[in-house]
LUMROMAR-290718 format. One record per residue (C-alpha): residue in one letter; x, y, z. Coordinates in steps of 0.02 Angstrom, whole numbers, plus 50000, padded with zeros to 5 digits. Last residue first. Layout:
<atoms>
{atom "A", {X, Y, Z}}
...
</atoms>
This chain:
<atoms>
{atom "X", {48391, 51372, 49286}}
{atom "X", {48479, 51470, 49424}}
{atom "X", {48661, 51430, 49450}}
{atom "X", {48720, 51318, 49589}}
{atom "X", {48910, 51336, 49585}}
{atom "X", {49049, 51209, 49560}}
{atom "X", {48924, 51066, 49580}}
{atom "X", {48959, 50916, 49690}}
{atom "X", {48875, 51000, 49839}}
{atom "X", {48709, 50992, 49744}}
{atom "X", {48695, 50807, 49791}}
{atom "X", {48677, 50844, 49976}}
{atom "X", {48492, 50813, 50007}}
{atom "X", {48487, 50623, 50023}}
{atom "X", {48634, 50634, 50144}}
{atom "X", {48522, 50724, 50269}}
{atom "X", {48641, 50717, 50414}}
{atom "X", {48552, 50691, 50579}}
{atom "X", {48651, 50544, 50646}}
{atom "X", {48816, 50624, 50599}}
{atom "X", {48774, 50782, 50694}}
{atom "X", {48725, 50686, 50848}}
{atom "X", {48781, 50809, 50984}}
{atom "X", {48761, 50700, 51142}}
{atom "X", {48808, 50538, 51054}}
{atom "X", {48940, 50615, 50941}}
{atom "X", {49022, 50701, 51090}}
{atom "X", {49027, 50542, 51195}}
{atom "X", {49083, 50429, 51052}}
{atom "X", {49221, 50548, 51000}}
{atom "X", {49284, 50561, 51179}}
{atom "X", {49349, 50382, 51159}}
{atom "X", {49491, 50459, 51059}}
{atom "X", {49573, 50517, 51218}}
{atom "X", {49708, 50643, 51190}}
{atom "X", {49880, 50660, 51271}}
{atom "X", {49981, 50810, 51211}}
{atom "X", {50170, 50806, 51180}}
{atom "X", {50258, 50965, 51133}}
{atom "X", {50413, 51007, 51032}}
{atom "X", {50418, 51197, 51013}}
{atom "X", {50514, 51317, 50905}}
{atom "X", {50468, 51491, 50958}}
{atom "X", {50381, 51637, 50873}}
{atom "X", {50191, 51618, 50858}}
{atom "X", {50176, 51519, 51021}}
{atom "X", {50100, 51348, 51029}}
{atom "X", {49919, 51307, 51074}}
{atom "X", {49860, 51157, 51173}}
{atom "X", {49696, 51076, 51224}}
{atom "X", {49591, 51202, 51129}}
{atom "X", {49405, 51173, 51137}}
{atom "X", {49324, 51131, 50972}}
{atom "X", {49202, 51002, 51026}}
{atom "X", {49306, 50850, 50974}}
{atom "X", {49461, 50916, 51062}}
{atom "X", {49575, 51039, 50974}}
{atom "X", {49765, 51028, 50965}}
{atom "X", {49871, 51176, 50913}}
{atom "X", {50013, 51243, 50811}}
{atom "X", {50026, 51432, 50827}}
{atom "X", {50176, 51444, 50713}}
{atom "X", {50154, 51607, 50621}}
{atom "X", {50276, 51591, 50477}}
{atom "X", {50344, 51765, 50452}}
{atom "X", {50361, 51813, 50271}}
{atom "X", {50459, 51957, 50193}}
{atom "X", {50614, 51919, 50296}}
{atom "X", {50722, 51863, 50150}}
{atom "X", {50585, 51745, 50094}}
{atom "X", {50585, 51666, 50268}}
{atom "X", {50562, 51722, 50446}}
{atom "X", {50529, 51589, 50575}}
{atom "X", {50397, 51463, 50628}}
{atom "X", {50320, 51306, 50551}}
{atom "X", {50141, 51239, 50576}}
{atom "X", {50069, 51081, 50652}}
{atom "X", {49878, 51061, 50665}}
{atom "X", {49802, 50919, 50767}}
{atom "X", {49613, 50896, 50761}}
{atom "X", {49521, 50781, 50883}}
{atom "X", {49357, 50708, 50817}}
{atom "X", {49173, 50741, 50830}}
{atom "X", {49147, 50777, 50644}}
{atom "X", {49064, 50949, 50650}}
{atom "X", {49153, 51002, 50808}}
{atom "X", {49327, 50948, 50755}}
{atom "X", {49302, 51023, 50580}}
{atom "X", {49248, 51185, 50668}}
{atom "X", {49413, 51188, 50761}}
{atom "X", {49496, 51189, 50591}}
{atom "X", {49396, 51332, 50525}}
{atom "X", {49425, 51431, 50689}}
{atom "X", {49615, 51410, 50686}}
{atom "X", {49641, 51479, 50512}}
{atom "X", {49509, 51618, 50539}}
{atom "X", {49596, 51670, 50700}}
{atom "X", {49765, 51673, 50615}}
{atom "X", {49700, 51784, 50473}}
{atom "X", {49609, 51904, 50587}}
{atom "X", {49757, 51924, 50698}}
{atom "X", {49874, 51959, 50554}}
{atom "X", {49752, 52085, 50481}}
{atom "X", {49743, 52176, 50646}}
{atom "X", {49932, 52174, 50664}}
{atom "X", {49964, 52266, 50502}}
{atom "X", {50039, 52177, 50352}}
{atom "X", {50210, 52213, 50277}}
{atom "X", {50284, 52060, 50366}}
{atom "X", {50176, 51951, 50259}}
{atom "X", {50101, 51826, 50382}}
{atom "X", {50122, 51641, 50383}}
{atom "X", {50068, 51466, 50331}}
{atom "X", {50157, 51301, 50313}}
{atom "X", {50050, 51159, 50380}}
{atom "X", {50042, 50975, 50425}}
{atom "X", {49858, 50947, 50465}}
{atom "X", {49815, 50790, 50567}}
{atom "X", {49636, 50729, 50591}}
{atom "X", {49614, 50604, 50734}}
{atom "X", {49495, 50455, 50744}}
{atom "X", {49484, 50437, 50554}}
{atom "X", {49351, 50313, 50505}}
{atom "X", {49313, 50346, 50324}}
{atom "X", {49177, 50467, 50377}}
{atom "X", {49313, 50573, 50462}}
{atom "X", {49409, 50583, 50301}}
{atom "X", {49254, 50628, 50202}}
{atom "X", {49205, 50765, 50330}}
{atom "X", {49379, 50840, 50340}}
{atom "X", {49393, 50853, 50151}}
{atom "X", {49216, 50923, 50135}}
{atom "X", {49250, 51054, 50267}}
{atom "X", {49380, 51137, 50156}}
{atom "X", {49496, 51267, 50235}}
{atom "X", {49615, 51131, 50304}}
{atom "X", {49652, 51068, 50129}}
{atom "X", {49762, 51221, 50107}}
{atom "X", {49882, 51146, 50237}}
{atom "X", {49884, 50958, 50208}}
{atom "X", {49761, 50823, 50260}}
{atom "X", {49802, 50664, 50357}}
{atom "X", {49674, 50549, 50438}}
{atom "X", {49724, 50435, 50578}}
{atom "X", {49665, 50266, 50640}}
{atom "X", {49750, 50254, 50809}}
{atom "X", {49900, 50186, 50905}}
{atom "X", {49976, 50049, 50793}}
{atom "X", {49928, 50145, 50635}}
{atom "X", {49780, 50118, 50525}}
{atom "X", {49802, 50256, 50400}}
{atom "X", {49655, 50354, 50328}}
{atom "X", {49648, 50425, 50155}}
{atom "X", {49561, 50552, 50043}}
{atom "X", {49579, 50526, 49858}}
{atom "X", {49738, 50460, 49780}}
{atom "X", {49742, 50590, 49637}}
{atom "X", {49818, 50735, 49726}}
{atom "X", {49830, 50900, 49632}}
{atom "X", {49991, 50921, 49532}}
{atom "X", {50114, 51027, 49628}}
{atom "X", {50251, 51147, 49577}}
{atom "X", {50178, 51296, 49483}}
{atom "X", {50011, 51269, 49569}}
{atom "X", {50101, 51300, 49736}}
{atom "X", {50136, 51483, 49704}}
{atom "X", {50114, 51536, 49886}}
{atom "X", {50212, 51702, 49889}}
{atom "X", {50059, 51792, 49814}}
{atom "X", {49923, 51660, 49800}}
{atom "X", {49899, 51498, 49705}}
{atom "X", {49832, 51362, 49817}}
{atom "X", {49826, 51172, 49785}}
{atom "X", {49681, 51073, 49860}}
{atom "X", {49708, 50885, 49853}}
{atom "X", {49873, 50859, 49940}}
{atom "X", {49935, 50685, 49909}}
{atom "X", {49916, 50558, 50048}}
{atom "X", {50046, 50421, 50073}}
{atom "X", {50066, 50242, 50120}}
{atom "X", {50092, 50131, 50272}}
{atom "X", {50283, 50126, 50267}}
{atom "X", {50329, 50004, 50406}}
{atom "X", {50450, 50071, 50537}}
{atom "X", {50379, 49968, 50679}}
{atom "X", {50284, 50119, 50744}}
{atom "X", {50204, 50152, 50576}}
{atom "X", {50268, 50273, 50446}}
{atom "X", {50145, 50391, 50360}}
{atom "X", {50198, 50489, 50206}}
{atom "X", {50131, 50661, 50164}}
{atom "X", {50132, 50728, 49987}}
{atom "X", {50142, 50894, 49892}}
{atom "X", {50152, 50819, 49719}}
{atom "X", {50268, 50820, 49566}}
{atom "X", {50260, 50762, 49386}}
{atom "X", {50396, 50820, 49261}}
{atom "X", {50496, 50658, 49268}}
{atom "X", {50406, 50540, 49388}}
{atom "X", {50321, 50548, 49553}}
{atom "X", {50439, 50675, 49627}}
{atom "X", {50365, 50706, 49798}}
{atom "X", {50398, 50858, 49906}}
{atom "X", {50378, 50792, 50085}}
{atom "X", {50262, 50796, 50236}}
{atom "X", {50308, 50665, 50365}}
{atom "X", {50187, 50589, 50492}}
{atom "X", {50289, 50477, 50605}}
{atom "X", {50218, 50335, 50713}}
{atom "X", {50327, 50292, 50863}}
{atom "X", {50422, 50139, 50922}}
{atom "X", {50581, 50236, 50946}}
{atom "X", {50700, 50128, 50841}}
{atom "X", {50565, 50080, 50716}}
{atom "X", {50509, 50260, 50690}}
{atom "X", {50689, 50315, 50675}}
{atom "X", {50726, 50184, 50543}}
{atom "X", {50569, 50233, 50449}}
{atom "X", {50624, 50412, 50458}}
{atom "X", {50782, 50378, 50361}}
{atom "X", {50696, 50273, 50231}}
{atom "X", {50556, 50400, 50217}}
{atom "X", {50686, 50535, 50181}}
{atom "X", {50780, 50434, 50051}}
{atom "X", {50631, 50363, 49956}}
{atom "X", {50456, 50303, 49977}}
{atom "X", {50406, 50424, 49908}}
{atom "X", {50529, 50484, 49773}}
{atom "X", {50616, 50649, 49795}}
{atom "X", {50590, 50838, 49766}}
{atom "X", {50717, 50975, 49806}}
{atom "X", {50783, 50977, 49626}}
{atom "X", {50610, 51049, 49578}}
{atom "X", {50672, 51208, 49663}}
{atom "X", {50785, 51248, 49516}}
{atom "X", {50631, 51282, 49409}}
{atom "X", {50594, 51440, 49509}}
{atom "X", {50419, 51510, 49529}}
{atom "X", {50437, 51598, 49694}}
{atom "X", {50366, 51589, 49871}}
{atom "X", {50339, 51405, 49839}}
{atom "X", {50512, 51368, 49914}}
{atom "X", {50452, 51356, 50095}}
{atom "X", {50626, 51321, 50164}}
{atom "X", {50668, 51139, 50155}}
{atom "X", {50653, 50968, 50239}}
{atom "X", {50492, 51016, 50332}}
{atom "X", {50379, 51020, 50180}}
{atom "X", {50226, 51037, 50293}}
{atom "X", {50257, 51019, 50480}}
{atom "X", {50303, 50857, 50569}}
{atom "X", {50178, 50749, 50664}}
{atom "X", {50236, 50625, 50795}}
{atom "X", {50124, 50482, 50854}}
{atom "X", {50170, 50388, 51014}}
{atom "X", {50245, 50535, 51108}}
{atom "X", {50309, 50498, 51283}}
{atom "X", {50422, 50644, 51319}}
{atom "X", {50573, 50544, 51253}}
{atom "X", {50473, 50516, 51096}}
{atom "X", {50451, 50704, 51072}}
{atom "X", {50639, 50728, 51093}}
{atom "X", {50673, 50590, 50970}}
{atom "X", {50557, 50672, 50846}}
{atom "X", {50651, 50835, 50880}}
{atom "X", {50816, 50754, 50835}}
{atom "X", {50739, 50678, 50677}}
{atom "X", {50668, 50844, 50625}}
{atom "X", {50839, 50927, 50648}}
{atom "X", {50920, 50787, 50548}}
{atom "X", {50797, 50816, 50407}}
{atom "X", {50820, 51005, 50411}}
{atom "X", {51012, 50989, 50406}}
{atom "X", {51001, 50869, 50261}}
{atom "X", {50889, 50987, 50159}}
{atom "X", {51001, 51136, 50194}}
{atom "X", {50918, 51305, 50160}}
{atom "X", {50860, 51319, 50338}}
{atom "X", {50701, 51276, 50429}}
{atom "X", {50606, 51335, 50584}}
{atom "X", {50517, 51216, 50698}}
{atom "X", {50349, 51159, 50766}}
{atom "X", {50357, 50972, 50806}}
{atom "X", {50193, 50911, 50878}}
{atom "X", {50193, 50746, 50973}}
{atom "X", {50031, 50653, 51006}}
{atom "X", {50006, 50540, 51158}}
{atom "X", {49858, 50425, 51131}}
{atom "X", {49721, 50369, 51251}}
{atom "X", {49591, 50258, 51166}}
{atom "X", {49687, 50098, 51143}}
</atoms>
């Protein structure tokens, strides 16, 4: 099957974990009613973006994976016959937590999880306080409708992550995301930041010849100090936008993509063919110092 209908759920969140889960389920059902076969939810969709502060109470939001949220979503996936990509706060064991995405197949089967590899630490994004870097490596998931790769938010700035996941056979790269603007910033800075975020991900589509799907949240959080910029989008394998969401509104959108386009783009622009893998060993260094 080369043509796949992908659902993007861009939504705002509240302080109620159960309310957010039910909202995501309702929007997943809405996407399925529009024909979606794979539905991607945004990063950490069951809560507000709690990493804006270092607060030990927020660890209570975490859960096992598989666990309560994946059980609920598995039933929905089976009922609707859709694949669900669900980004959750994972409690691995006492005192050990990850930013993790679970993938549920169209029959409700739990296919596994990807743990976020790149963990940021910036003002209002104190993720290193909460998350241990992923130790499962990069992953692909062989779903009913496509072989998909899942990366998470800060991972999207790293071409190495996209490349490795594509080389493993991902036909589509999905990026659940939570990123926004400080409301104190000027519009020029906001525009530059969003454009950089979109451009780097579209470049992954071009370099690897695959579709990229990025799903972000919207709404004001942190008592109005942060506006999550939405702007979820789908890029074709040559970086052209097929769909772009607004910066303000909740949107549940279904976009049809054709994974067979990968072969056409990779044949005419043979970046994978011409890779000089014998010359890339220096990339494993932190920095290439002079001898």
